[in-house]
C-alpha positions in Angstrom: 73.8 96.6 126.3 74.6 96.9 122.4 73.4 94.2 120.2 75.7 92.3 117.3 72.4 91.4 115.5 73.3 92.5 111.8 70.1 93.7 110.6 69.8 94.3 107.0 66.7 96.1 105.1 65.2 94.4 102.2 66.1 96.9 99.9 69.9 96.5 100.7 71.5 95.4 97.2 72.9 91.7 97.7 75.7 90.2 95.4 77.3 87.2 96.7 79.3 86.5 93.2 81.1 90.3 93.6 83.2 88.0 96.3 83.3 84.6 94.4 87.0 85.0 93.3 88.4 85.0 96.7 90.8 82.7 98.4 89.5 81.5 101.7 92.2 83.3 103.3 91.7 86.4 101.3 88.2 85.8 102.2 89.2 85.6 106.2 91.0 88.9 105.8 88.7 91.1 104.7 86.2 89.6 106.5 88.3 90.6 109.7 88.8 93.8 108.3 85.1 94.7 107.2 83.9 93.3 110.6 86.6 95.7 112.6 85.0 98.4 110.7 81.4 97.6 111.1 81.9 96.9 115.3 83.3 100.8 115.0 80.5 102.1 112.8 78.2 101.1 115.3 80.2 102.8 117.8 79.6 106.2 116.1 76.6 105.8 113.8 73.1 104.5 114.8 72.5 100.8 113.7 70.2 101.6 110.8 72.3 104.3 109.4 73.1 104.1 105.2 76.9 103.3 106.4 76.5 100.7 109.1 73.8 99.0 106.3 76.4 99.1 103.7 78.9 97.6 105.6 76.8 94.9 107.2 75.4 93.8 103.7 79.2 93.4 102.4 79.8 91.2 105.4 76.3 88.8 104.5 77.5 89.0 100.7 80.9 87.9 101.6 79.7 85.3 104.1 77.3 83.9 101.3 80.0 83.6 98.8 82.2 82.2 101.2 79.3 79.5 101.9 79.0 78.8 98.5 82.6 77.9 98.1 82.5 76.1 101.0 79.7 73.8 99.9 81.0 73.3 96.2 84.4 72.3 97.6 83.0 70.1 100.4 80.4 68.5 97.4 83.3 67.9 95.3 85.9 66.2 97.9 82.8 64.3 98.3 82.0 63.0 94.8 85.8 62.2 94.1 85.9 60.1 97.9 82.7 58.2 95.7 84.8 57.7 92.6 87.6 56.4 94.3 87.7 52.7 94.1 87.3 50.3 97.5 90.7 49.3 99.2 91.3 45.9 98.4 88.5 45.5 95.9 90.8 44.2 93.0 92.0 41.4 95.2 
């Protein structure tokens, strides 16, 4: 049985900010492309090989960038909702 748990070594460089400019759709497309390659690499390379680790690191960074954008968007939406007056408050 093959494990799909992502294993990255501590020395794996990480830069989620590299993916910050991506839109949600671009993030999904790139994530699907990298995941496909990652699964193909796991069939050819040992799990802790350098190509496998590099792709796993990129996937982690891509997810971290998406999570940051999602949290920022959710916070902005909540702040906007709190700033709106209550319906019927001015009556």
